[in-house]
PAZAPA-4460 file (N, C-alpha, C; in steps of 0.05 Angstrom, whole numbers, plus 32768, in hexadecimal, padded with zeros to 4 digits):
% residues 324
    n_x    n_y    n_z   ca_x   ca_y   ca_z    c_x    c_y    c_z   seq   type   mol
   8502   81F2   74F4   84E8   8204   74FD   84CE   81F7   74FD     1      M     A
   84C2   81EE   7514   84A4   81ED   7516   8496   8204   7511     2      R     A
   8483   8211   74FA   8473   8217   74F2   8457   8214   74F3     3      V     A
   8445   8228   7505   8426   821A   7501   841F   8234   7502     4      V     A
   840A   8233   74ED   83F7   8251   74E5   83D5   8241   74E9     5      V     A
   83CD   824E   74FC   83C2   8249   750B   8399   824D   74FA     6      L     A
   839A   8269   74E6   8390   826F   74D1   8393   8286   74B8     7      D     A
   839C   8271   74B3   839C   827A   7496   8396   8282   7481     8      G     A
   8379   8278   747E   8367   8270   746B   835F   829B   745C     9      Y     A
   8354   82A7   7474   835C   82C5   7462   8372   82CC   745D    10      T     A
   8389   82C5   7466   83A5   82D0   7451   83A4   82C9   7440    11      L     A
   83A0   82AE   743D   83A7   829A   7424   838F   8287   741F    12      N     A
   837A   828F   7415   836D   827B   7405   836F   826F   73F2    13      P     A
   8388   826F   73E9   8394   8263   73D1   83A0   826B   73B9    14      G     A
   839D   828D   73C3   83AA   829A   73A7   83CD   82A2   73B3    15      D     A
   83D0   829F   73C7   83EE   829E   73D5   83F3   8286   73D0    16      L     A
   841A   828C   73D9   841D   8271   73DC   842B   826B   7402    17      S     A
   842A   825C   7415   844B   825C   7425   8459   824F   741C    18      W     A
   845D   8251   740A   848A   8248   7403   8495   825D   7415    19      E     A
   8490   827A   741C   84A0   8283   742A   84AE   826F   7441    20      G     A
   8495   826D   745B   8494   8269   7472   84A1   8248   746C    21      L     A
   849A   823C   7454   84A1   8219   7451   84C4   8225   7450    22      E     A
   84CE   8233   744C   84E9   8230   7447   84F4   823A   7462    23      K     A
   84E8   8243   7477   84F7   8247   7491   84F1   822D   74A6    24      L     A
   84DF   821B   749D   84E1   81FE   74B3   84C3   81EE   74A2    25      G     A
   84BE   81E4   74B8   84AF   81D1   74B2   8491   81D9   74B3    26      E     A
   847C   81E2   74A3   8462   81F0   74A1   8447   81E5   74AD    27      V     A
   8438   81EF   74BF   841E   81E1   74B7   8408   81ED   74B4    28      T     A
   8402   81F8   74A5   83E4   8200   74A4   83CB   81FC   74A1    29      V     A
   83B7   820F   74B7   839C   8203   74BD   8397   8215   74AF    30      Y     A
   8372   8215   74A5   836C   8233   7493   835C   8243   74AF    31      D     A
   8350   8228   74BF   833F   8237   74DF   834F   8231   74F5    32      R     A
   8348   823E   7507   8342   8232   751F   8334   8231   7532    33      T     A
   8333   824F   7547   8324   825B   7552   8323   8272   7559    34      S     A
   830D   8287   7558   830F   82A8   7565   8308   82A8   7582    35      S     A
   82FE   828E   7589   82F8   828B   75A5   8310   8282   75BF    36      N     A
   8315   829A   75D0   832F   828E   75DF   8320   827C   75EF    37      P     A
   8313   8272   75F7   8307   825C   7603   8317   823B   75F5    38      K     A
   8316   823F   75E0   8318   8221   75C9   8341   821C   75D4    39      D     A
   8351   8220   75EF   835F   821A   75F6   8366   8202   75E8    40      V     A
   8362   81F3   75F3   8362   81D4   75DD   8364   81D6   75C6    41      D     A
   8358   81DB   75BB   8359   81DC   75A2   8377   81E7   7593    42      L     A
   8373   8204   759E   8392   820F   7592   83AB   820C   7599    43      I     A
   83AB   81FC   75BC   83C4   81F5   75C3   83C7   81DC   75AD    44      V     A
   83A9   81C8   75AB   83B9   81AC   7597   83BF   81B7   7582    45      S     A
   83BB   81C2   7572   83C5   81D2   7563   83E3   81DB   7559    46      R     A
   83E5   81ED   756F   83FC   81F4   7572   840A   81E9   7573    47      A     A
   8410   81CA   7580   8416   81B5   7589   8430   81C8   7591    48      G     A
   844A   81BA   7589   8464   81C6   7591   8476   81D5   757B    49      D     A
   846B   81E4   756E   8469   81FD   755E   8482   820C   7573    50      A     A
   849C   8212   7563   84A8   8229   756E   84A3   8247   7566    51      E     A
   8496   8243   7549   848B   825C   753A   8469   8256   7537    52      A     A
   8459   8269   7541   843A   826B   7545   842F   828A   753A    53      L     A
   8421   8280   7523   8411   8294   750F   83F7   8291   7515    54      Y     A
   83E7   82AA   7514   83D5   82B4   751B   83BB   82CE   750D    55      T     A
   83A9   82D0   750E   83A1   82DD   74FB   837E   82EB   751C    56      N     A
   8374   82D5   751E   835D   82E0   7529   835F   82C7   753B    57      K     A
   8366   82B3   7542   8375   82A3   7552   8376   82A8   7572    58      T     A
   836F   82AE   758E   837B   82BB   75A5   8394   82B0   75AD    59      P     A
   83AE   82C0   75B3   83BF   82A8   75C3   83BC   82B9   75E2    60      L     A
   83B3   82B0   75EF   83B2   82BB   7611   83CB   82A7   761F    61      T     A
   83CC   82B9   7632   83DC   82AE   7648   83DE   828F   7649    62      R     A
   83BC   8280   7647   83B9   8261   764F   83C7   8257   7639    63      E     A
   83C4   8259   7625   83CC   8259   7607   83E5   824D   760C    64      I     A
   83F1   8268   7613   840A   8262   7613   8419   8256   7624    65      M     A
   8408   8254   7640   8416   8247   765A   841B   8226   764B    66      D     A
   8405   8219   763B   840F   81FF   762F   841A   8200   7612    67      R     A
   8433   820F   760B   8441   8212   75F8   8454   8217   75F6    68      L     A
   846F   8204   760A   8486   8206   7610   8491   8208   75FE    69      P     A
   8497   820D   75E4   84A8   820A   75D1   84A2   821D   75C5    70      N     A
   8492   8232   75C5   8486   8245   75B7   84A1   825B   75BA    71      L     A
   84A7   826D   75A0   84BC   8284   75A5   84B2   8296   7590    72      K     A
   84A0   8296   7589   84A2   82A5   757A   847F   82A5   756C    73      F     A
   8476   82C2   756C   8453   82BA   7568   8450   82D4   7546    74      I     A
   8443   82D1   7537   8445   82D9   751C   8424   82E6   751F    75      G     A
   8421   8303   7527   8408   8308   7516   8404   8310   74FC    76      V     A
   83F0   8308   74F1   83F5   8303   74D7   83D8   8322   74CC    77      M     A
   83E3   833B   74D9   83D3   8346   74D8   83D7   836A   74E9    78      A     A
   83CE   8375   74E2   83E6   838F   74F4   83DB   8395   750C    79      T     A
   83C0   8391   7519   83B5   8380   7533   83C0   8376   7540    80      G     A
   83C1   8368   7559   83D0   8360   7568   83C5   835A   7585    81      Y     A
   83AD   8363   7583   8398   8364   759E   8398   8344   75A8    82      N     A
   8398   8324   7592   838D   8312   7593   83A7   8305   75A4    83      V     A
   83BB   8316   75AE   83D5   8306   75B6   83D2   8311   75DD    84      V     A
   83D6   830C   75E5   83DD   830E   7605   8401   831C   760A    85      D     A
   8405   8326   75FB   8420   8337   75F4   8428   833C   760C    86      T     A
   8423   8341   7626   842D   833F   763B   842F   8327   764B    87      A     A
   8424   8313   764A   842C   82F8   7655   8442   82E7   7630    88      A     A
   8444   82F1   761F   8458   82EC   760A   8479   82F0   7612    89      A     A
   8478   8312   761B   848D   8317   762A   849E   8316   763B    90      K     A
   8488   8304   764F   8494   82FF   766A   849A   82DC   7656    91      E     A
   8491   82D5   764A   8490   82BC   7643   84B3   82C0   7631    92      K     A
   84BC   82D5   7629   84CE   82CC   7618   84C2   82CA   75FA    93      G     A
   84AE   82CE   75ED   84A9   82C6   75D7   84AD   82E1   75C9    94      I     A
   84B4   82EA   75B7   84B1   82FC   75A1   848D   82FF   7591    95      V     A
   8484   8313   7591   8472   831F   7584   8477   8330   756D    96      V     A
   8473   8328   7552   8470   833A   7546   845D   833E   7530    97      S     A
   8457   8358   7525   843C   8355   7510   8443   8360   74F5    98      N     A
   842B   8369   74F1   8436   8374   74D5   8429   838C   74D1    99      V     A
   8431   83A2   74CF   8431   83BE   74D8   8425   83CC   74C3   100      P     A
   8434   83C4   74A9   842E   83D9   748F   8424   83BE   7471   101      I     A
   8414   83C0   7470   8406   83AB   7457   83FC   83BC   744C   102      Y     A
   83E0   83BE   7454   83C7   83C4   7445   83BB   83E8   7447   103      G     A
   83D6   83F9   7440   83CE   8415   7448   83B6   8415   742E   104      T     A
   83BE   8414   7412   83B9   841F   73FF   8399   840F   73F8   105      A     A
   839B   83F2   7402   8382   83E5   7400   836F   83EF   7416   106      A     A
   8376   83FB   7424   8361   8403   743B   8356   8416   743B   107      V     A
   8366   8430   742A   8364   8447   7429   834B   844C   740D   108      S     A
   8354   8437   73F5   834C   842B   73DF   832A   8423   73F4   109      Q     A
   8328   8415   73F9   830B   8410   740C   82F1   8421   7411   110      T     A
   830D   8433   7422   82F9   8448   742F   82F2   8463   7414   111      A     A
   82F9   8463   7400   82F6   8472   73EE   82DE   8461   73DF   112      M     A
   82ED   844A   73DE   82D5   843B   73C3   82B5   843A   73D6   113      A     A
   82B0   8439   73EF   8299   8439   7408   8285   8453   7402   114      L     A
   82A0   846A   740C   8296   8488   7404   8284   8485   73E3   115      L     A
   8293   8480   73CD   8287   8484   73B0   8277   8472   73AE   116      L     A
   8275   8457   73BB   825D   844F   73B7   823B   845C   73C7   117      E     A
   8247   8468   73D9   822D   8472   73E1   822D   848C   73D3   118      I     A
   823D   849D   73C9   8239   84B9   73B2   822C   84A8   739F   119      C     A
   822F   8492   738F   8227   848A   737F   820E   847C   7376   120      H     A
   8215   8467   738E   8204   8448   7389   8206   8440   736B   121      H     A
   8220   8436   736A   822F   842A   7357   821E   8414   7349   122      V     A
   8220   8400   7363   8216   83EE   736A   81FA   83EC   7364   123      G     A
   81E8   83F8   736C   81CD   83F1   736D   81C4   8400   734F   124      E     A
   81D3   8417   7345   81C5   841B   7325   81D2   8401   7312   125      H     A
   81E5   83F4   7316   81EB   83EB   7300   81D2   83CC   7304   126      N     A
   81CD   83C5   731A   81BD   83B3   731C   8198   83BD   731B   127      A     A
   8195   83D6   7315   8182   83DF   730E   8180   83DF   72ED   128      A     A
   8194   83E0   72D9   81A1   83E3   72C3   8194   83CD   72B2   129      V     A
   81A4   83B9   72C9   81A1   8398   72B6   818A   8391   72BE   130      K     A
   8177   839E   72DA   815D   8397   72DA   8142   839F   72C1   131      A     A
   8154   83AA   72A7   8146   83B9   7299   8131   83DA   729E   132      G     A
   813D   83E0   72B7   8139   83FB   72C1   8140   8419   72AE   133      A     A
   815A   8409   729F   8160   841C   7290   8151   841E   7270   134      W     A
   8150   8402   7267   8142   8403   7252   8125   840D   724B   135      T     A
   811C   840A   7266   80FD   8412   7267   80F7   842E   7269   136      E     A
   8115   8439   7278   8113   845B   727A   8103   846B   725E   137      C     A
   80F5   847E   726B   80EC   8491   7258   80FF   84A7   724B   138      K     A
   8113   84A6   7265   812E   84BA   7264   813F   84B2   7254   139      D     A
   8159   84C0   7252   816E   84B7   7247   8179   84A9   7260   140      Y     A
   8178   84B3   727A   8180   84A9   7290   8170   84A9   72A6   141      C     A
   8180   84A1   72C4   8164   849D   72D6   817E   84A1   72EE   142      F     A
   8179   84A1   7305   8186   849B   7323   816A   8495   7339   143      W     A
   8174   8490   7346   8168   8478   735A   816D   8489   737F   144      N     A
   8187   8495   7378   8188   849E   739C   8195   84B8   738C   145      Y     A
   819C   84CD   73A1   81A2   84DD   73A5   81C6   84DB   739A   146      P     A
   81CC   84E9   738C   81EC   84EA   7374   81FD   8503   738A   147      L     A
   8210   84F7   7398   821F   850C   73A5   8238   8516   739A   148      I     A
   8241   852C   7396   825A   8536   7395   826E   853C   73AF   149      E     A
   828D   8531   73A9   8298   853D   73C2   82A6   854D   73BE   150      L     A
   82AD   855C   73A7   82BC   857A   73A3   82B6   8590   73B3   151      A     A
   82C1   859A   73CA   82B8   85A6   73D2   82B0   85A6   73E8   152      G     A
   82B6   8587   73F4   82AB   8585   7412   82BE   857C   741A   153      K     A
   82B1   8575   7438   82C7   8577   744C   82CC   8554   7451   154      T     A
   82DF   8540   7458   82E4   852D   7460   82F5   8532   747F   155      M     A
   82DE   8529   7494   82F8   8528   74AF   8309   850E   74AF   156      G     A
   8316   8508   74B1   8332   84E7   74B6   8332   84E4   74D5   157      I     A
   8327   84D8   74E4   8333   84D5   74FE   834A   84C4   74F5   158      I     A
   8354   84C8   74FE   8371   84B1   74FD   8386   84B6   74EA   159      G     A
   839A   84CF   74E4   83B2   84CE   74D1   83C5   84C9   74D0   160      L     A
   83C0   84AF   74CF   83E5   849E   74C7   83DD   8496   74B3   161      G     A
   83EE   8482   74A6   83F1   846F   7493   83D8   8474   747B   162      R     A
   83C1   846D   7486   83B2   845F   747A   8399   8479   7473   163      I     A
   8397   8493   748E   838D   84A3   748A   8394   84B6   7472   164      G     A
   83AC   84BB   7471   83BC   84CA   7464   83B2   84C5   7445   165      R     A
   83B5   84A0   7443   83B5   849C   742A   8396   84A6   7422   166      S     A
   8383   84A3   7435   8365   84A7   7429   8367   84C9   741D   167      T     A
   8372   84D6   7436   8378   84EF   7437   837D   8500   7410   168      A     A
   838E   84E5   7409   8396   84F4   73F5   8381   84F3   73DC   169      K     A
   8377   84DC   73E2   8367   84D4   73C5   834C   84E4   73D0   170      I     A
   8346   84EA   73E7   8333   84FD   73E4   8332   8519   73E1   171      A     A
   834F   8528   73DB   8355   853B   73DB   8356   853D   73B7   172      Q     A
   8364   8524   73AC   835C   8527   7397   8341   8527   7387   173      A     A
   8326   8522   7399   830F   852A   738B   8300   853D   7399   174      C     A
   831B   8554   73A1   8311   8570   73A6   830A   856A   73C3   175      G     A
   830F   8567   73D3   8304   8563   73F1   8314   856E   7405   176      M     A
   830C   8579   7416   831E   858C   742E   8321   8572   743F   177      K     A
   833F   856C   744A   833A   8558   7469   833D   856E   747A   178      I     A
   832A   8563   7492   8330   8573   74AF   8344   8559   74BE   179      L     A
   8351   8555   74CD   8360   853E   74D9   835E   853E   74EE   180      A     A
   8360   8524   7502   8354   8519   7513   8375   850D   7524   181      N     A
   8385   850D   752F   83A3   84FA   753A   83AD   850B   7554   182      D     A
   83B3   84F4   7567   83CB   8501   7578   83E4   8505   7570   183      S     A
   83EA   8500   7552   8404   8508   754A   83F6   851B   7538   184      F     A
   8410   8531   752E   83FC   8542   7521   8420   8548   750C   185      K     A
   8417   8548   74EE   8434   8542   74DB   842E   855D   74D0   186      D     A
   8435   8577   74DA   842E   8589   74D8   843B   858E   74B2   187      E     A
   8444   8581   74A2   8458   857E   748A   843C   857E   7479   188      S     A
   8425   8569   7486   8411   8569   7476   83FC   8579   7474   189      L     A
   83FE   859B   748E   83EE   85A9   7486   83E8   85B8   746F   190      V     A
   83D3   85C2   746E   83D9   85DC   744C   83BC   85E5   7449   191      G     A
   83B6   85E4   742F   839B   85F6   7430   837F   85DE   742B   192      E     A
   838A   85C3   742F   8373   85B8   741D   8379   85A1   7445   193      N     A
   838A   85A4   744D   838C   8599   746A   838C   859E   7482   194      L     A
   837D   859C   7495   8387   85AA   74B3   8388   8594   74C9   195      E     A
   8392   8596   74DD   8384   8587   74FE   837A   8599   7503   196      Y     A
   8365   858C   7514   834B   8597   7522   8344   857B   753D   197      V     A
   833D   858F   7548   832B   8581   7569   8316   8568   7559   198      E     A
   831A   8549   756E   8302   854A   7561   82EA   8555   7559   199      V     A
   82E1   8563   7570   82C6   856B   7572   82BA   8577   7552   200      D     A
   82D4   858D   754C   82D7   85A1   7538   82D3   8587   751C   201      E     A
   82E2   8571   751D   82DC   856D   7506   82C0   8556   7509   202      L     A
   82BD   8554   7518   828E   854D   7519   828E   8555   750B   203      Y     A
   8285   8577   7520   8276   8588   7512   8279   8594   74EF   204      A     A
   8296   8584   74E9   8289   85A6   74D0   8296   8589   74BD   205      K     A
   829C   8578   74BE   829A   8564   74A6   8281   8553   74A2   206      S     A
   828C   854F   7481   8272   8542   7478   8275   852D   7471   207      D     A
   828B   8527   746E   8293   8500   7471   82AC   84FC   748B   208      V     A
   82A3   84E6   7493   82BA   84E2   74A6   82BC   84CB   74A7   209      I     A
   82DA   84C0   74AB   82E1   84AB   74A4   82F3   84A8   74B9   210      V     A
   82EE   8490   74C2   82F9   8477   74D4   831E   8470   74C8   211      L     A
   8335   8477   74D7   8346   846A   74D2   8356   8465   74EA   212      H     A
   834B   8466   74F9   835C   846A   751F   835C   8449   7529   213      C     A
   8370   8447   7534   837A   8424   7542   835C   8426   7557   214      P     A
   834E   8417   755C   8345   8415   7573   8354   8414   758D   215      Q     A
   8347   8427   75A8   8350   8420   75C2   833D   8423   75D5   216      T     A
   834F   841F   75EE   8332   8427   7603   8328   843C   75FE   217      A     A
   8332   8455   75F3   8327   8467   75FF   8309   8477   75E1   218      E     A
   8316   8464   75CE   830B   8464   75BC   82F6   845C   75A7   219      N     A
   82F6   843B   75BF   82DC   842E   75B3   82BD   8443   75B8   220      T     A
   82B4   843F   75AC   8288   844D   759F   8297   845F   75A4   221      G     A
   82B1   8470   7593   82AC   848B   7591   8298   8493   7584   222      M     A
   828E   8484   7574   827B   8488   7555   8268   8489   7567   223      I     A
   824D   848F   7575   8242   8495   7586   8220   84AB   7585   224      N     A
   8207   84A4   7595   81F9   84B6   7591   8202   84D8   7595   225      K     A
   820E   84D3   75AC   8219   84EB   75AE   8228   84FE   75A5   226      D     A
   8242   84EE   7590   8253   84F8   758A   823F   84FF   7567   227      T     A
   8236   84E6   755D   8225   84ED   7544   820F   8508   7548   228      I     A
   8204   850A   7562   81FC   8525   7563   820B   8537   7562   229      A     A
   8227   853C   7564   8230   8549   755D   8238   8552   7542   230      K     A
   822C   8540   7533   8244   8544   750E   821B   854F   74FD   231      M     A
   8239   8558   74E4   821C   8566   74DC   8207   8551   74C9   232      K     A
   81E8   8561   74C8   81D1   8553   74C3   81E1   854D   749E   233      D     A
   81D5   852C   74A4   81E1   851C   748A   8203   8523   747B   234      G     A
   820B   8517   749B   8227   850F   7490   822D   84F1   748A   235      V     A
   8242   84F4   7480   824C   84C9   7474   825B   84C6   748C   236      I     A
   825B   84AF   7499   8274   84A3   74A1   8274   847D   7493   237      I     A
   8292   8485   7495   82A6   8470   7480   82B5   8466   74A6   238      I     A
   82AF   844E   74A2   82C3   8436   74B7   82CA   8427   74AA   239      N     A
   82DB   8421   74A4   82F8   83FD   749D   830D   8406   74AC   240      N     A
   8306   8410   74C0   8322   8410   74DC   8318   83F7   74F3   241      S     A
   830C   83F6   74FF   8306   83ED   7512   82E1   83ED   7524   242      R     A
   82D7   83D3   7519   82C0   83CF   751D   82B9   83DE   753F   243      G     A
   82C0   83D6   7556   82B5   83DC   7569   82BB   8401   7576   244      P     A
   82C5   8416   755D   82BC   8435   7560   82B2   843A   755B   245      L     A
   8295   842E   7550   827B   8437   754D   8266   841D   7561   246      I     A
   825A   8438   756D   8248   841E   7575   8228   8420   7560   247      V     A
   8222   8407   755A   821C   83FA   7548   81FB   8409   754C   248      D     A
   81EF   8406   755E   81DB   840A   7563   81D3   8427   755D   249      Q     A
   81E2   8435   7567   81E6   8453   7558   81EC   8461   7548   250      D     A
   81F7   8457   7538   81FD   845C   751C   81E2   8457   750A   251      L     A
   81D8   843C   7512   81C4   8434   750A   81A2   8445   750C   252      A     A
   819D   8451   7526   8186   8463   752C   8193   847D   7521   253      D     A
   81A9   8489   7513   81AE   84A1   7509   81AC   8499   74F3   254      A     A
   81B0   8487   74DF   81B0   8484   74C2   8189   8486   74C1   255      L     A
   8182   8475   74CF   8165   8481   74C7   8152   848E   74CE   256      E     A
   815D   849A   74EB   8152   84B3   74E7   8156   84C9   74D8   257      S     A
   816D   84C6   74C1   817E   84D4   74AE   8196   84F0   74BD   258      G     A
   8195   84EF   74D4   81A8   84FA   74E3   81CB   84F5   74CE   259      K     A
   81CD   84DF   74C8   81E2   84D5   74B4   81D0   84C1   74A4   260      V     A
   81E1   84D3   7486   81D1   84D0   7473   81DE   84B2   746D   261      F     A
   81F4   84AD   7463   8201   848C   7460   8210   847F   746E   262      G     A
   821A   846B   747B   822F   845B   7482   823E   844C   746B   263      A     A
   8250   8443   7471   825F   842C   745D   827D   8429   746F   264      G     A
   826F   8416   747C   828A   8409   7489   8292   83EA   747D   265      I     A
   82A8   83DC   7491   82B1   83C9   747D   82B4   83BB   74A2   266      D     A
   82B0   83BC   74B7   82B7   83B7   74D3   829C   83BC   74E4   267      V     A
   8296   83AA   74F0   827E   83A8   7500   828E   83A6   7520   268      V     A
   827B   83A5   753B   827E   83A5   7554   8284   8387   7559   269      S     A
   8274   8374   7550   8284   8354   754A   827F   8350   7538   270      V     A
   8292   8338   752E   829B   832B   7510   829B   8312   750E   271      E     A
   828E   8303   74FF   8280   8302   74F1   8267   8311   74F2   272      P     A
   825F   8329   74E9   8249   8334   74F1   8226   8323   74FC   273      I     A
   8223   8324   750E   8206   8314   751C   81ED   8325   7507   274      P     A
   81DC   830E   7506   81C4   8312   74F6   81BC   832A   7507   275      A     A
   81BA   8333   751D   81A9   8343   752B   81B3   8368   7530   276      D     A
   81C7   836C   7523   81CE   8379   751A   81D1   838A   750E   277      N     A
   81C3   83AE   751F   81A9   83BA   750E   81AE   83BD   74F2   278      P     A
   81CE   83CB   74ED   81DB   83D5   74D7   81CF   83CA   74BF   279      L     A
   81CB   83A9   74C7   81C0   839B   74AA   81A6   83A2   74A7   280      L     A
   8194   83AB   74B2   8179   83B1   74A6   817E   83D7   74A3   281      K     A
   818F   83E4   74A6   8191   83FE   748F   8196   83FC   7475   282      V     A
   8183   8408   746B   818E   840A   7447   81A8   841E   744B   283      D     A
   81A7   842D   7450   81BC   8442   744E   81D1   8442   7458   284      N     A
   81E3   8428   7465   81F5   841C   7464   8206   840B   7458   285      C     A
   820F   8417   7449   8222   83F8   7439   8239   83ED   7455   286      I     A
   822F   83D1   744E   8245   83C1   745F   8256   83B1   7451   287      I     A
   826A   83AC   7450   8286   8390   743E   828E   8384   745E   288      T     A
   8294   836A   744D   82A3   8363   7466   82C2   8355   746F   289      P     A
   82C1   8371   747F   82DD   8374   7480   82EE   836C   7473   290      H     A
   82ED   8381   7460   8301   836E   743A   831A   8388   7438   291      L     A
   8313   83A1   7440   832B   83AE   7441   8349   83A5   7437   292      S     A
   834B   8391   744C   836D   838C   744E   8370   837C   7431   293      W     A
   835F   836F   7426   835D   835D   741B   8365   834B   73FF   294      A     A
   836B   8363   73F1   837A   8360   73D3   838F   8353   73D1   295      P     A
   838F   8338   73B8   83A2   8331   73B8   83C1   833C   73BF   296      L     A
   83CB   8358   73B7   83D6   8362   73B8   83E7   8373   73D3   297      E     A
   83D3   837C   73E5   83D6   8374   73FA   83E6   8368   7407   298      S     A
   83D1   834B   740A   83D7   833B   7419   83EF   8328   7416   299      R     A
   83FA   832E   73F9   8411   8321   73F4   8421   8334   740A   300      A     A
   8427   8351   7402   843B   835A   7418   8431   8355   7433   301      R     A
   841D   834A   743B   8421   8343   745A   8427   8328   745F   302      L     A
   842C   8313   744F   8437   82FC   7448   8453   8302   744A   303      M     A
   845C   8316   7439   8472   831A   7436   8481   831E   7453   304      G     A
   8478   8330   7458   8484   833A   747F   8482   8328   7493   305      T     A
   8467   8317   7496   8468   8309   749A   847C   82EF   74A4   306      A     A
   8484   82EE   7481   849D   82D4   748C   84B7   82E7   7489   307      V     A
   84BB   8305   748D   84CD   8312   748A   84D2   8315   74AA   308      E     A
   84BF   8312   74BB   84BF   8315   74D9   84C5   82F8   74EB   309      N     A
   84BD   82E5   74D3   84CC   82CB   74E3   84E9   82C9   74D9   310      L     A
   84EF   82D7   74C7   850A   82D0   74B8   8524   82E1   74CA   311      E     A
   8519   82FC   74DB   851A   8304   74DF   8523   8302   74F7   312      A     A
   8512   82F1   750D   8514   82E7   7522   8533   82D2   7521   313      F     A
   8529   82BD   7508   853A   82A8   7510   855C   82B1   7514   314      M     A
   8554   82CA   7502   8576   82D4   74FA   857D   82E1   7516   315      A     A
   8568   82DF   752E   8573   82F2   7548   8570   8308   7545   316      G     A
   8564   8316   7531   855C   8331   7531   8539   8332   7529   317      N     A
   8523   8334   753B   8511   8339   753F   8501   8357   7536   318      P     A
   84F6   8350   7519   84EA   836D   7518   84C9   8376   751D   319      I     A
   84C5   8389   751C   84A7   838C   751D   849A   8381   7530   320      N     A
   84A6   8377   7546   84A3   8372   7564   8495   838D   7579   321      V     A
   847F   837D   757C   8466   838D   758C   8467   8389   75AD   322      V     A
   847A   8375   75B3   847D   836F   75D2   849C   8378   75DC   323      N     A
   849B   838A   75D5   84BC   8393   75DE   84C2   8398   75F8   324      K     A
***
């Protein structure tokens, strides 16, 4: 089988192996192709006569599929598959499989890392010490920022799926109470330190709000000036789910006014982040470059499932199919 990987670098910058795919066919790997759906000719030329095509952020539109008559399988090397026109693929009999579970621990760990950095400013205090501030200090200790204890505070989690539940466990271990909002309610999780509430109640009562929900047409821009107005003064907002869940300018304004004490975000509305994104100018906003998913262990699981998806397809029993 002829297999082409259109944008393999972010998954495997050199610390993993393509050996699993290479056992299944003739494999060509491109580090990067294009995230622009208008680059049809480039994408088609790279895909060539591939029967199996892997993508992460390279779009596969109906126009592109029309020009790939040999294509039988599309593997998305991610959980989100909005880069693929799944309806067109279904019409053409092309199976599309994604990788639904691989980064639960890594993403929840990053959410808490962002929160803890806001609470303790570890990086900035380390830099101050190494710049000589502690050596020159008249006292045995100092701190340049307010320090926050999480025990006894309330975390609101929007999206209590696998990742949300993982974050909830860590937060509960820190002594936090959880308010959850999700369309599906797992009553077995409800207890003294976790309850489901409507989203407006979550906004009103949470000291920390964490977004762990997929992006939909309905929730795009859900964190905006109107919903922020419903939140506690001094709330902390964490988002390492999807950037367009937040209106960047509205969050920047709330951070500058002090309505939002701090924010930790791993995703923004347009990526890579443009130089004119207003959040870049806000000191109380910590921004990381969409790295929640990227620990080696997490990427290795992703690679393994991506290979299993093609193996199952070749065996006539496709798995993780998103366009049935």
